[in-house]
All heavy atoms as an XYZ file, in Angstrom:
903
protein
N    -113.037   -129.562     65.595
C    -111.601   -129.791     65.596
C    -111.331   -131.236     65.989
O    -111.877   -131.741     66.936
C    -110.958   -128.823     66.582
C    -109.479   -128.969     66.673
S    -108.858   -127.602     67.620
C    -107.425   -128.297     68.263
N    -110.467   -131.866     65.243
C    -110.139   -133.270     65.495
C    -109.059   -133.340     66.562
O    -107.975   -132.807     66.406
C    -109.656   -133.913     64.196
C    -109.365   -135.387     64.372
O    -109.901   -135.972     65.320
O    -108.622   -135.933     63.546
N    -109.370   -133.988     67.652
C    -108.396   -134.119     68.749
C    -107.819   -135.519     68.784
O    -107.145   -135.878     69.730
C    -109.068   -133.789     70.094
O    -110.167   -134.668     70.271
C    -109.507   -132.353     70.133
N    -108.066   -136.317     67.757
C    -107.550   -137.680     67.706
C    -106.037   -137.705     67.728
O    -105.440   -138.555     68.370
N    -105.423   -136.763     67.060
C    -103.966   -136.704     67.045
C    -103.435   -136.451     68.445
O    -102.497   -137.087     68.883
C    -103.491   -135.598     66.092
C    -102.013   -135.362     66.155
C    -101.126   -136.281     65.589
C    -101.490   -134.245     66.781
C     -99.771   -136.070     65.650
C    -100.135   -134.041     66.842
C     -99.268   -134.949     66.278
N    -104.064   -135.520     69.144
C    -103.602   -135.199     70.502
C    -103.848   -136.372     71.446
O    -103.028   -136.669     72.303
C    -104.284   -133.939     71.024
C    -103.866   -132.647     70.312
C    -104.668   -131.481     70.852
C    -102.383   -132.392     70.472
N    -104.976   -137.047     71.306
C    -105.252   -138.205     72.153
C    -104.249   -139.308     71.921
O    -103.828   -139.993     72.835
C    -106.666   -138.744     71.891
C    -107.690   -138.107     72.799
C    -109.042   -138.787     72.656
N    -109.844   -137.933     71.778
C    -110.474   -138.329     70.710
N    -110.480   -139.581     70.362
N    -111.152   -137.495     69.971
N    -103.845   -139.459     70.666
C    -102.871   -140.492     70.325
C    -101.508   -140.157     70.919
O    -100.835   -141.008     71.453
C    -102.758   -140.607     68.808
S    -101.454   -141.711     68.278
N    -101.158   -138.919     70.841
C     -99.836   -138.498     71.285
C     -99.789   -138.264     72.794
O     -98.820   -138.575     73.446
C     -99.441   -137.216     70.553
S     -97.802   -136.646     70.986
N    -100.825   -137.675     73.313
C    -100.846   -137.304     74.738
C    -101.948   -138.104     75.416
O    -103.123   -137.807     75.270
C    -101.123   -135.789     74.898
C    -101.098   -135.397     76.357
C    -100.135   -134.992     74.094
N    -101.590   -139.115     76.165
C    -102.611   -139.944     76.785
C    -103.440   -139.209     77.843
O    -104.631   -139.412     77.924
C    -101.842   -141.092     77.407
C    -100.406   -140.829     77.193
C    -100.259   -139.610     76.379
N    -102.827   -138.361     78.624
C    -103.566   -137.635     79.659
C    -103.236   -136.164     79.533
O    -102.102   -135.798     79.282
C    -103.183   -138.146     81.047
N    -104.194   -135.261     79.717
C    -103.960   -133.847     79.467
C    -102.834   -133.241     80.301
O    -101.950   -132.694     79.793
C    -105.262   -133.177     79.783
C    -106.267   -134.228     79.820
C    -105.564   -135.525     79.979
N    -102.661   -133.278     81.435
C    -101.639   -132.542     82.186
C    -100.604   -133.467     82.790
O    -100.195   -133.293     83.906
C    -102.309   -131.724     83.266
C    -103.239   -130.720     82.671
C    -103.286   -129.540     83.517
N    -104.169   -128.577     82.914
C    -103.968   -127.320     82.934
N    -102.945   -126.831     83.547
N    -104.806   -126.506     82.370
N    -100.232   -134.347     82.049
C     -99.260   -135.307     82.513
C     -97.851   -134.781     82.288
O     -97.571   -134.195     81.248
C     -99.454   -136.571     81.698
C     -99.057   -137.761     82.445
C     -99.626   -138.952     81.751
N     -98.905   -140.069     82.288
C     -98.728   -141.189     81.708
N     -99.267   -141.392     80.550
N     -98.055   -142.136     82.261
N     -96.933   -134.990     83.155
C     -95.564   -134.519     82.943
C     -94.929   -135.242     81.759
O     -95.138   -136.417     81.541
C     -94.838   -134.880     84.238
C     -95.856   -135.317     85.213
C     -97.120   -135.591     84.472
N     -94.172   -134.492     80.981
C     -93.459   -135.053     79.843
C     -94.239   -135.001     78.545
O     -93.732   -135.416     77.525
N     -95.463   -134.528     78.568
C     -96.253   -134.494     77.340
C     -95.820   -133.368     76.428
O     -96.026   -133.427     75.239
C     -97.752   -134.355     77.650
O     -97.936   -133.160     78.385
C     -98.259   -135.548     78.393
N     -95.218   -132.344     76.964
C     -94.757   -131.232     76.140
C     -93.697   -131.679     75.151
O     -93.602   -131.174     74.049
N     -92.890   -132.636     75.520
C     -91.847   -133.152     74.633
C     -92.434   -133.842     73.415
O     -91.947   -133.692     72.304
N     -93.488   -134.580     73.622
C     -94.157   -135.274     72.506
C     -94.758   -134.255     71.552
O     -94.640   -134.387     70.348
C     -95.227   -136.212     73.052
S     -96.091   -137.130     71.758
N     -95.369   -133.241     72.115
C     -95.980   -132.204     71.284
C     -94.911   -131.460     70.488
O     -95.062   -131.223     69.304
C     -96.783   -131.232     72.164
C     -97.423   -130.144     71.364
C     -98.527   -130.420     70.571
C     -96.906   -128.855     71.376
C     -99.120   -129.429     69.827
C     -97.483   -127.865     70.628
C     -98.598   -128.147     69.853
N     -93.829   -131.117     71.173
C     -92.747   -130.396     70.480
C     -92.119   -131.281     69.395
O     -91.779   -130.808     68.322
C     -91.691   -129.952     71.490
C     -92.071   -128.682     72.234
C     -90.894   -128.153     73.032
N     -90.558   -129.022     74.165
C     -91.098   -128.913     75.371
N     -91.997   -127.991     75.614
N     -90.752   -129.735     76.344
N     -91.984   -132.542     69.686
C     -91.417   -133.462     68.699
C     -92.330   -133.567     67.487
O     -91.878   -133.530     66.332
C     -91.197   -134.839     69.316
N     -93.640   -133.669     67.750
C     -94.598   -133.740     66.636
C     -94.625   -132.428     65.868
O     -94.714   -132.436     64.641
C     -96.011   -134.062     67.151
C     -96.152   -135.436     67.710
C     -96.093   -136.451     66.612
N     -96.273   -137.760     67.209
C     -95.949   -138.869     66.638
N     -95.434   -138.860     65.440
N     -96.125   -140.005     67.241
N     -94.539   -131.308     66.580
C     -94.543   -130.001     65.913
C     -93.298   -129.868     65.039
O     -93.367   -129.380     63.905
C     -94.613   -128.881     66.945
N     -92.149   -130.321     65.532
C     -90.920   -130.268     64.756
C     -91.031   -131.183     63.525
O     -90.586   -130.827     62.429
C     -89.735   -130.677     65.624
N     -91.648   -132.338     63.748
C     -91.832   -133.267     62.634
C     -92.751   -132.662     61.575
O     -92.486   -132.762     60.374
C     -92.418   -134.581     63.154
C     -92.522   -135.656     62.110
C     -93.091   -136.956     62.677
O     -93.104   -137.146     63.906
O     -93.525   -137.773     61.851
N     -93.823   -132.005     62.037
C     -94.752   -131.361     61.114
C     -94.038   -130.260     60.335
O     -94.198   -130.131     59.115
C     -95.989   -130.814     61.867
C     -96.789   -129.865     60.990
C     -96.867   -131.956     62.339
N     -93.235   -129.462     61.005
C     -92.495   -128.395     60.332
C     -91.502   -128.970     59.321
O     -91.348   -128.438     58.221
C     -91.767   -127.510     61.355
C     -92.682   -126.564     62.097
C     -93.491   -125.674     61.156
O     -92.895   -125.083     60.220
O     -94.723   -125.600     61.335
N     -90.841   -130.058     59.706
C     -89.912   -130.697     58.778
C     -90.655   -131.221     57.557
O     -90.190   -131.075     56.414
C     -89.164   -131.835     59.473
N     -91.820   -131.800     57.776
C     -92.619   -132.303     56.656
C     -93.120   -131.163     55.790
O     -93.168   -131.287     54.560
C     -93.779   -133.152     57.169
C     -93.371   -134.502     57.767
C     -94.582   -135.190     58.398
C     -92.742   -135.393     56.713
N     -93.488   -130.039     56.418
C     -93.918   -128.866     55.634
C     -92.765   -128.373     54.766
O     -92.962   -127.998     53.602
C     -94.390   -127.749     56.561
C     -95.770   -127.980     57.095
C     -96.248   -126.815     57.910
N     -97.575   -127.110     58.442
C     -98.062   -126.610     59.545
N     -97.345   -125.751     60.267
N     -99.275   -126.933     59.949
N     -91.572   -128.361     55.335
C     -90.401   -127.966     54.547
C     -90.164   -128.920     53.389
O     -89.857   -128.504     52.268
N     -90.320   -130.219     53.648
C     -90.141   -131.218     52.591
C     -91.199   -131.055     51.513
O     -90.905   -131.128     50.312
C     -90.189   -132.627     53.176
N     -92.439   -130.787     51.938
C     -93.525   -130.579     50.973
C     -93.232   -129.337     50.135
O     -93.414   -129.330     48.914
C     -94.887   -130.471     51.693
C     -95.957   -129.935     50.765
C     -95.295   -131.826     52.246
N     -92.766   -128.274     50.786
C     -92.422   -127.053     50.053
C     -91.322   -127.314     49.039
O     -91.382   -126.844     47.893
N     -90.306   -128.065     49.453
C     -89.211   -128.398     48.531
C     -89.727   -129.228     47.363
O     -89.335   -129.011     46.207
C     -88.113   -129.150     49.280
N     -90.622   -130.153     47.654
C     -91.197   -130.978     46.584
C     -92.037   -130.140     45.632
O     -92.020   -130.355     44.416
C     -92.013   -132.128     47.174
C     -91.190   -133.236     47.835
C     -92.113   -134.220     48.546
C     -90.322   -133.957     46.828
N     -92.771   -129.163     46.191
C     -93.564   -128.273     45.331
C     -92.644   -127.454     44.420
O     -92.941   -127.293     43.225
C     -94.436   -127.343     46.171
C     -95.714   -127.965     46.627
N     -96.728   -128.297     45.776
C     -96.134   -128.312     47.870
C     -97.723   -128.826     46.458
N     -97.390   -128.863     47.737
N     -91.546   -126.948     44.965
C     -90.606   -126.190     44.143
C     -89.988   -127.074     43.069
O     -89.830   -126.662     41.919
C     -89.525   -125.558     45.022
C     -90.032   -124.391     45.860
C     -88.897   -123.689     46.583
N     -88.231   -124.543     47.566
C     -88.651   -124.757     48.803
N     -89.759   -124.178     49.236
N     -87.976   -125.548     49.627
N     -89.645   -128.298     43.454
C     -89.089   -129.242     42.490
C     -90.105   -129.547     41.392
O     -89.768   -129.606     40.212
C     -88.666   -130.519     43.202
C     -87.978   -131.520     42.308
C     -87.576   -132.787     43.066
O     -87.906   -132.955     44.238
N     -86.873   -133.676     42.398
N     -91.363   -129.719     41.792
C     -92.419   -129.997     40.824
C     -92.594   -128.827     39.863
O     -92.735   -129.026     38.648
C     -93.735   -130.286     41.556
C     -94.953   -130.571     40.692
C     -94.724   -131.822     39.851
C     -96.187   -130.731     41.562
N     -92.555   -127.616     40.364
C     -92.678   -126.443     39.498
C     -91.505   -126.377     38.517
O     -91.684   -126.060     37.344
C     -92.754   -125.163     40.335
C     -94.092   -124.956     41.006
C     -95.247   -124.929     40.027
O     -95.151   -124.230     38.992
O     -96.240   -125.638     40.284
N     -90.314   -126.676     39.024
C     -89.149   -126.695     38.132
C     -89.301   -127.732     37.037
O     -88.989   -127.467     35.869
N     -89.795   -128.901     37.404
C     -90.015   -129.951     36.406
C     -91.089   -129.546     35.401
O     -90.964   -129.813     34.207
C     -90.401   -131.261     37.098
C     -89.287   -131.951     37.885
C     -89.849   -133.126     38.672
C     -88.179   -132.402     36.971
N     -92.133   -128.899     35.884
C     -93.198   -128.435     34.983
C     -92.661   -127.391     34.018
O     -92.986   -127.412     32.825
C     -94.362   -127.861     35.783
C     -95.237   -128.907     36.403
C     -96.391   -128.292     37.159
N     -97.232   -129.323     37.748
C     -98.054   -129.119     38.744
N     -98.160   -127.913     39.286
N     -98.787   -130.103     39.218
N     -91.842   -126.467     34.529
C     -91.261   -125.448     33.653
C     -90.368   -126.091     32.596
O     -90.429   -125.744     31.414
C     -90.439   -124.441     34.467
C     -91.310   -123.550     35.348
O     -92.537   -123.491     35.105
O     -90.765   -122.926     36.275
N     -89.541   -127.027     33.031
C     -88.648   -127.696     32.095
C     -89.451   -128.500     31.073
O     -89.149   -128.488     29.885
C     -87.687   -128.612     32.847
C     -86.602   -129.159     31.930
C     -85.570   -129.941     32.681
N     -86.196   -131.186     33.114
C     -85.683   -132.003     34.000
N     -84.543   -131.708     34.581
N     -86.291   -133.119     34.335
N     -90.476   -129.185     31.542
C     -91.307   -129.986     30.641
C     -92.003   -129.097     29.616
O     -92.071   -129.426     28.434
C     -92.343   -130.772     31.433
C     -93.124   -131.741     30.540
C     -94.440   -132.091     31.099
N     -95.221   -130.871     31.147
C     -96.416   -130.784     31.655
N     -96.980   -131.814     32.172
N     -97.070   -129.650     31.668
N     -92.519   -127.947     30.066
C     -93.196   -127.074     29.114
C     -92.211   -126.533     28.088
O     -92.550   -126.380     26.913
C     -93.924   -125.941     29.837
O     -93.005   -125.059     30.450
N     -90.972   -126.257     28.502
C     -89.953   -125.825     27.548
C     -89.623   -126.919     26.556
O     -89.497   -126.664     25.350
N     -89.480   -128.137     27.039
C     -89.194   -129.264     26.152
C     -90.372   -129.527     25.224
O     -90.182   -129.829     24.045
C     -88.871   -130.512     26.968
C     -87.538   -130.453     27.669
C     -87.288   -131.653     28.576
O     -88.205   -132.485     28.750
O     -86.176   -131.753     29.111
N     -91.570   -129.411     25.758
C     -92.760   -129.629     24.940
C     -92.823   -128.616     23.806
O     -93.100   -128.976     22.654
C     -94.023   -129.541     25.813
C     -95.348   -129.756     25.105
C     -95.430   -131.164     24.538
C     -96.500   -129.518     26.069
N     -92.538   -127.356     24.112
C     -92.542   -126.327     23.076
C     -91.487   -126.638     22.013
O     -91.733   -126.482     20.811
C     -92.291   -124.955     23.696
N     -90.321   -127.094     22.456
C     -89.245   -127.434     21.520
C     -89.669   -128.589     20.616
O     -89.466   -128.545     19.403
C     -87.991   -127.811     22.302
C     -86.805   -128.159     21.435
C     -85.571   -128.472     22.262
C     -85.738   -129.819     22.922
N     -84.536   -130.296     23.614
N     -90.298   -129.612     21.200
C     -90.729   -130.760     20.400
C     -91.878   -130.385     19.462
O     -91.940   -130.869     18.334
C     -91.127   -131.925     21.292
C     -89.950   -132.551     22.002
C     -89.996   -132.828     23.362
C     -88.777   -132.849     21.327
C     -88.905   -133.387     24.017
C     -87.687   -133.408     21.968
C     -87.758   -133.682     23.316
O     -86.684   -134.235     23.954
N     -92.776   -129.535     19.920
C     -93.868   -129.103     19.045
C     -93.320   -128.309     17.862
O     -93.799   -128.451     16.730
C     -94.879   -128.270     19.829
C     -95.736   -129.092     20.759
C     -96.621   -128.242     21.648
O     -96.328   -127.078     21.920
N     -97.712   -128.827     22.123
N     -92.312   -127.494     18.111
C     -91.675   -126.742     17.031
C     -91.012   -127.692     16.041
O     -91.120   -127.512     14.830
C     -90.640   -125.785     17.619
C     -89.950   -124.911     16.597
C     -88.963   -123.970     17.251
O     -89.263   -123.411     18.316
O     -87.867   -123.803     16.678
N     -90.350   -128.723     16.547
C     -89.697   -129.702     15.671
C     -90.719   -130.469     14.844
O     -90.507   -130.734     13.652
C     -88.848   -130.667     16.509
C     -88.115   -131.704     15.708
C     -87.069   -131.109     14.802
N     -86.370   -132.176     14.098
C     -86.002   -132.120     12.850
N     -86.192   -131.024     12.152
N     -85.400   -133.135     12.282
N     -91.843   -130.836     15.469
C     -92.910   -131.537     14.744
C     -93.448   -130.648     13.630
O     -93.655   -131.106     12.496
C     -94.038   -131.974     15.715
C     -95.280   -132.383     14.961
C     -93.564   -133.116     16.598
N     -93.669   -129.358     13.921
C     -94.167   -128.437     12.900
C     -93.159   -128.310     11.760
O     -93.539   -128.298     10.575
C     -94.444   -127.072     13.518
N     -91.878   -128.264     12.097
C     -90.828   -128.179     11.080
C     -90.830   -129.427     10.202
O     -90.746   -129.334      8.976
C     -89.476   -128.022     11.774
C     -88.290   -127.929     10.846
C     -86.986   -127.825     11.617
O     -86.957   -127.188     12.685
O     -85.996   -128.408     11.148
N     -90.948   -130.599     10.825
C     -90.979   -131.849     10.053
C     -92.226   -131.923      9.181
O     -92.161   -132.416      8.042
C     -90.904   -133.047     10.993
C     -89.561   -133.249     11.692
C     -89.674   -134.352     12.744
C     -88.472   -133.564     10.696
N     -93.352   -131.439      9.684
C     -94.576   -131.437      8.876
C     -94.425   -130.519      7.666
O     -94.891   -130.847      6.571
C     -95.773   -131.031      9.734
C     -96.205   -132.119     10.699
C     -97.310   -131.678     11.639
O     -97.572   -130.456     11.757
O     -97.914   -132.557     12.278
N     -93.746   -129.372      7.857
C     -93.490   -128.479      6.717
C     -92.597   -129.187      5.688
O     -92.850   -129.115      4.484
C     -92.816   -127.194      7.184
C     -93.765   -126.166      7.768
C     -93.093   -124.813      7.949
N     -91.909   -124.882      8.811
C     -91.920   -124.793     10.130
N     -93.062   -124.654     10.764
N     -90.799   -124.848     10.824
N     -91.564   -129.871      6.168
C     -90.665   -130.588      5.264
C     -91.408   -131.691      4.518
O     -91.161   -131.914      3.323
C     -89.485   -131.167      6.034
C     -88.500   -130.124      6.518
C     -87.361   -130.705      7.337
O     -87.205   -131.948      7.375
O     -86.622   -129.911      7.939
N     -92.304   -132.379      5.193
C     -93.102   -133.422      4.537
C     -93.975   -132.805      3.456
O     -94.073   -133.337      2.341
C     -93.950   -134.196      5.569
C     -93.049   -135.099      6.417
C     -95.042   -135.014      4.888
C     -93.759   -135.731      7.597
N     -94.598   -131.679      3.779
C     -95.432   -130.993      2.785
C     -94.632   -130.584      1.560
O     -95.076   -130.754      0.419
N     -93.420   -130.046      1.790
C     -92.567   -129.654      0.674
C     -92.154   -130.872     -0.153
O     -92.135   -130.810     -1.385
C     -91.328   -128.923      1.196
C     -91.626   -127.566      1.792
C     -90.434   -126.965      2.525
O     -89.344   -127.590      2.528
O     -90.589   -125.862      3.086
N     -91.837   -131.964      0.517
C     -91.444   -133.187     -0.196
C     -92.626   -133.732     -1.014
O     -92.430   -134.197     -2.147
C     -90.941   -134.236      0.784
N     -93.819   -133.662     -0.455
C     -94.997   -134.131     -1.194
C     -95.234   -133.274     -2.429
O     -95.579   -133.796     -3.500
C     -96.225   -134.110     -0.287
C     -96.238   -135.220      0.750
C     -97.393   -135.097      1.728
O     -97.981   -133.999      1.845
O     -97.701   -136.106      2.383
N     -95.053   -131.951     -2.285
C     -95.225   -131.067     -3.447
C     -94.182   -131.357     -4.517
O     -94.496   -131.386     -5.711
C     -95.140   -129.603     -3.008
C     -96.323   -129.146     -2.193
C     -96.131   -127.721     -1.669
O     -95.088   -127.115     -1.845
N     -97.162   -127.201     -1.014
N     -92.945   -131.574     -4.093
C     -91.875   -131.893     -5.042
C     -92.155   -133.222     -5.744
O     -91.968   -133.357     -6.961
C     -90.523   -131.953     -4.311
C     -89.364   -132.344     -5.171
C     -88.977   -131.294     -6.207
O     -89.417   -130.134     -6.093
O     -88.250   -131.647     -7.140
N     -92.639   -134.207     -4.997
C     -92.960   -135.499     -5.585
C     -94.120   -135.363     -6.581
O     -94.070   -135.950     -7.672
C     -93.328   -136.500     -4.492
C     -93.487   -137.906     -5.007
S     -93.640   -139.178     -3.733
C     -94.938   -138.562     -2.720
N     -95.114   -134.578     -6.244
C     -96.240   -134.375     -7.164
C     -95.761   -133.690     -8.444
O     -96.181   -134.053     -9.551
C     -97.323   -133.545     -6.480
N     -94.865   -132.710     -8.314
C     -94.309   -132.028     -9.491
C     -93.544   -133.017    -10.368
O     -93.712   -133.045    -11.586
C     -93.391   -130.882     -9.058
C     -92.865   -130.048    -10.230
C     -91.803   -129.052     -9.786
N     -90.626   -129.684     -9.221
C     -89.650   -130.270     -9.924
N     -89.728   -130.332    -11.237
N     -88.600   -130.814     -9.335
N     -92.742   -133.862     -9.742
C     -91.979   -134.857    -10.501
C     -92.905   -135.834    -11.220
O     -92.656   -136.199    -12.377
C     -91.031   -135.614     -9.567
S     -89.636   -134.641     -8.976
N     -93.965   -136.229    -10.554
C     -94.904   -137.158    -11.184
C     -95.640   -136.500    -12.347
O     -95.971   -137.168    -13.335
C     -95.907   -137.677    -10.149
C     -95.339   -138.684     -9.144
C     -96.377   -139.010     -8.066
C     -94.883   -139.948     -9.846
N     -95.884   -135.197    -12.241
C     -96.532   -134.496    -13.362
C     -95.571   -134.382    -14.547
O     -95.982   -134.459    -15.698
C     -96.982   -133.104    -12.925
C     -98.242   -133.091    -12.092
C     -98.772   -131.670    -11.907
N     -97.782   -130.742    -11.369
C     -97.555   -130.506    -10.076
N     -98.256   -131.149     -9.175
N     -96.649   -129.638     -9.696
N     -94.280   -134.189    -14.282
C     -93.295   -134.018    -15.354
C     -92.866   -135.351    -15.973
O     -92.397   -135.377    -17.109
C     -92.053   -133.307    -14.811
C     -92.277   -131.867    -14.449
C     -91.035   -131.217    -13.855
O     -89.991   -131.895    -13.735
O     -91.117   -130.027    -13.519
N     -93.016   -136.437    -15.262
C     -92.496   -137.727    -15.704
C     -93.024   -138.159    -17.081
O     -92.222   -138.550    -17.941
C     -92.781   -138.795    -14.652
C     -92.276   -140.153    -15.041
C     -90.927   -140.453    -14.959
C     -93.143   -141.140    -15.505
C     -90.444   -141.698    -15.330
C     -92.673   -142.385    -15.884
C     -91.330   -142.661    -15.793
O     -90.865   -143.886    -16.158
N     -94.333   -138.113    -17.345
C     -94.793   -138.568    -18.669
C     -94.173   -137.773    -19.822
O     -93.781   -138.357    -20.841
C     -96.315   -138.367    -18.614
C     -96.652   -138.391    -17.162
C     -95.473   -137.796    -16.472
N     -94.059   -136.453    -19.658
C     -93.467   -135.646    -20.727
C     -91.999   -136.005    -20.913
O     -91.508   -136.118    -22.052
C     -93.622   -134.158    -20.401
N     -91.282   -136.202    -19.816
C     -89.875   -136.572    -19.911
C     -89.714   -137.959    -20.526
O     -88.771   -138.212    -21.295
C     -89.215   -136.518    -18.535
C     -89.066   -135.120    -17.938
C     -88.578   -135.208    -16.499
C     -88.125   -134.279    -18.779
N     -90.619   -138.859    -20.204
C     -90.564   -140.201    -20.782
C     -90.789   -140.154    -22.292
O     -90.066   -140.816    -23.055
C     -91.594   -141.107    -20.112
C     -91.592   -142.567    -20.534
C     -90.247   -143.219    -20.212
C     -92.711   -143.321    -19.838
N     -91.765   -139.356    -22.716
C     -92.011   -139.209    -24.160
C     -90.790   -138.607    -24.858
O     -90.385   -139.056    -25.936
C     -93.243   -138.347    -24.414
C     -94.559   -139.051    -24.141
C     -95.752   -138.235    -24.636
N     -95.835   -136.913    -24.023
C     -96.435   -136.642    -22.859
N     -97.014   -137.627    -22.191
N     -96.479   -135.423    -22.402
N     -90.157   -137.621    -24.240
C     -88.973   -136.994    -24.811
C     -87.831   -138.010    -24.920
O     -87.139   -138.077    -25.946
C     -88.547   -135.798    -23.956
C     -87.278   -135.074    -24.380
C     -87.450   -134.449    -25.757
C     -86.924   -134.012    -23.354
N     -87.647   -138.807    -23.902
C     -86.576   -139.811    -23.933
C     -86.826   -140.817    -25.048
O     -85.894   -141.214    -25.768
C     -86.484   -140.537    -22.596
C     -85.416   -141.594    -22.645
C     -85.232   -142.338    -21.403
N     -84.210   -143.361    -21.650
C     -84.088   -144.433    -20.954
N     -84.881   -144.657    -19.941
N     -83.164   -145.311    -21.242
N     -88.070   -141.245    -25.178
C     -88.380   -142.213    -26.231
C     -88.122   -141.612    -27.607
O     -87.590   -142.276    -28.500
C     -89.818   -142.690    -26.092
C     -90.026   -143.550    -24.843
S     -91.748   -143.945    -24.511
C     -92.135   -144.960    -25.907
N     -88.458   -140.337    -27.784
C     -88.215   -139.666    -29.066
C     -86.716   -139.552    -29.318
O     -86.247   -139.778    -30.450
C     -88.869   -138.287    -29.063
N     -85.956   -139.201    -28.280
C     -84.498   -139.097    -28.436
C     -83.882   -140.458    -28.720
O     -82.955   -140.571    -29.545
C     -83.877   -138.467    -27.191
C     -84.151   -136.979    -26.991
C     -83.631   -136.535    -25.626
C     -83.534   -136.156    -28.102
N     -84.361   -141.500    -28.077
C     -83.860   -142.851    -28.350
C     -84.120   -143.237    -29.809
O     -83.253   -143.830    -30.473
C     -84.512   -143.874    -27.411
C     -83.947   -143.827    -26.000
O     -82.872   -143.231    -25.800
O     -84.593   -144.404    -25.088
N     -85.307   -142.889    -30.302
C     -85.635   -143.206    -31.699
C     -84.733   -142.423    -32.648
O     -84.239   -142.962    -33.655
C     -87.102   -142.885    -31.975
N     -84.480   -141.145    -32.335
C     -83.612   -140.322    -33.181
C     -82.178   -140.850    -33.156
O     -81.512   -140.936    -34.196
C     -83.663   -138.874    -32.694
C     -83.030   -137.902    -33.650
C     -83.260   -136.451    -33.239
O     -84.185   -136.178    -32.458
O     -82.488   -135.610    -33.715
N     -81.689   -141.236    -31.980
C     -80.342   -141.792    -31.880
C     -80.243   -143.082    -32.694
O     -79.250   -143.312    -33.394
C     -79.967   -142.028    -30.402
C     -79.749   -140.681    -29.704
C     -78.735   -142.915    -30.276
C     -79.610   -140.782    -28.184
N     -81.267   -143.914    -32.630
C     -81.266   -145.165    -33.395
C     -81.244   -144.864    -34.892
O     -80.533   -145.543    -35.655
C     -82.494   -146.002    -33.034
N     -81.975   -143.837    -35.320
C     -81.990   -143.486    -36.740
C     -80.609   -142.995    -37.176
O     -80.102   -143.388    -38.242
C     -83.044   -142.422    -37.006
N     -79.997   -142.153    -36.393
C     -78.656   -141.665    -36.738
C     -77.638   -142.798    -36.730
O     -76.731   -142.852    -37.565
C     -78.210   -140.544    -35.789
C     -78.799   -139.199    -36.146
C     -79.680   -138.564    -35.296
C     -78.442   -138.574    -37.344
C     -80.221   -137.338    -35.613
C     -78.981   -137.341    -37.669
C     -79.861   -136.715    -36.808
O     -80.389   -135.512    -37.140
N     -77.757   -143.724    -35.774
C     -76.847   -144.863    -35.710
C     -76.981   -145.702    -36.987
O     -75.972   -146.138    -37.575
C     -77.148   -145.706    -34.473
C     -76.203   -146.900    -34.353
C     -76.403   -147.695    -33.081
N     -75.922   -146.901    -31.945
C     -76.652   -146.615    -30.863
N     -77.874   -147.061    -30.750
N     -76.144   -145.896    -29.895
N     -78.210   -145.910    -37.402
C     -78.451   -146.687    -38.628
C     -77.863   -145.979    -39.832
O     -77.229   -146.611    -40.697
C     -79.965   -146.881    -38.802
C     -80.330   -147.862    -39.885
C     -81.837   -148.073    -39.936
O     -82.474   -148.221    -38.877
O     -82.364   -148.077    -41.059
N     -78.045   -144.649    -39.890
C     -77.475   -143.888    -41.010
C     -75.952   -143.961    -40.989
O     -75.303   -144.135    -42.032
C     -77.917   -142.422    -40.939
C     -79.360   -142.212    -41.316
S     -79.981   -140.515    -41.087
C     -78.645   -139.465    -41.466
N     -75.350   -143.850    -39.803
C     -73.895   -143.902    -39.684
C     -73.361   -145.267    -40.085
O     -72.351   -145.365    -40.804
C     -73.489   -143.567    -38.242
C     -72.006   -143.504    -37.947
C     -71.323   -142.451    -38.794
C     -71.776   -143.242    -36.477
N     -74.035   -146.324    -39.661
C     -73.607   -147.670    -40.035
C     -73.725   -147.873    -41.544
O     -72.856   -148.509    -42.173
C     -74.425   -148.716    -39.282
C     -74.078   -148.792    -37.803
C     -75.047   -149.670    -37.003
O     -76.035   -150.188    -37.583
O     -74.795   -149.828    -35.803
N     -74.770   -147.314    -42.132
C     -74.939   -147.407    -43.600
C     -73.815   -146.679    -44.310
O     -73.269   -147.172    -45.316
N     -73.439   -145.528    -43.832
C     -72.341   -144.770    -44.431
C     -71.027   -145.516    -44.273
O     -70.205   -145.539    -45.194
C     -72.217   -143.388    -43.796
C     -73.160   -142.350    -44.328
C     -72.907   -142.080    -45.818
O     -71.778   -141.742    -46.214
O     -73.871   -142.247    -46.586
N     -70.815   -146.097    -43.086
C     -69.578   -146.843    -42.868
C     -69.499   -148.043    -43.825
O     -68.423   -148.346    -44.352
C     -69.483   -147.316    -41.414
C     -69.179   -146.204    -40.446
C     -69.213   -146.655    -38.989
O     -69.720   -147.771    -38.698
O     -68.735   -145.879    -38.144
N     -70.617   -148.717    -44.029
C     -70.628   -149.827    -44.977
C     -70.357   -149.355    -46.391
O     -69.615   -149.964    -47.161
C     -71.978   -150.557    -44.910
C     -72.176   -151.494    -43.718
C     -73.587   -152.033    -43.705
C     -71.179   -152.632    -43.776
N     -70.993   -148.224    -46.781
C     -70.814   -147.690    -48.136
C     -69.357   -147.283    -48.346
O     -68.767   -147.593    -49.380
C     -71.735   -146.490    -48.348
C     -71.747   -146.003    -49.774
C     -72.654   -144.801    -49.948
N     -72.180   -143.619    -49.256
C     -71.251   -142.765    -49.748
N     -70.696   -142.991    -50.898
N     -70.895   -141.698    -49.076
N     -68.774   -146.602    -47.344
C     -67.392   -146.161    -47.482
C     -66.427   -147.343    -47.400
O     -65.342   -147.319    -48.003
C     -67.037   -145.128    -46.406
C     -67.714   -143.777    -46.554
C     -67.377   -142.893    -45.379
C     -67.287   -143.103    -47.858
N     -66.787   -148.353    -46.641
C     -65.921   -149.532    -46.524
C     -65.915   -150.358    -47.807
O     -64.927   -151.013    -48.139
N     -67.000   -150.330    -48.564
C     -67.057   -151.112    -49.791
C     -66.310   -150.420    -50.925
O     -65.902   -151.032    -51.888
C     -68.504   -151.361    -50.212
O     -69.144   -150.141    -50.495
N     -66.100   -149.126    -50.797
C     -65.340   -148.385    -51.797
C     -63.874   -148.466    -51.391
O     -63.527   -148.127    -50.283
C     -65.827   -146.920    -51.890
C     -64.984   -146.142    -52.868
C     -67.288   -146.866    -52.218
N     -63.034   -148.902    -52.304
C     -61.611   -149.036    -52.003
C     -60.964   -147.669    -51.925
O     -61.256   -146.793    -52.721
C     -60.946   -149.874    -53.088
N     -60.070   -147.495    -50.994
C     -59.378   -146.204    -50.888
C     -58.438   -145.993    -52.080
O     -57.885   -146.954    -52.597
C     -58.590   -146.301    -49.588
C     -58.646   -147.716    -49.129
C     -59.715   -148.404    -49.936
N     -58.232   -144.783    -52.511
C     -57.396   -144.530    -53.699
C     -55.939   -144.793    -53.484
O     -55.280   -144.866    -52.625
C     -57.634   -143.074    -54.026
C     -58.420   -142.497    -52.928
C     -58.875   -143.611    -52.049
């Protein structure tokens, strides 16, 4: 048993007035124990709150990862469809140009014929 604390606080064993020092130290120790207990409770509360927040953030990360996966799949689908759509557009542009040329030819033919 370490008696260094008692030697520090109580210089001589049966000296008058030493009981006050002991009681003061005992009260201080009890106050510190209460403070430590309060800090432990506060720490547990913080740990509980942190674990709740961590679970919430992990859920959000999983949700964002799912959204990224869906966006990647949609982008891959669009990239697969793009060449076919491009070919279709080019074919439609060529058809529109052919019809435009035919219409302009008809307009010229009808314009050269005088109205009755």
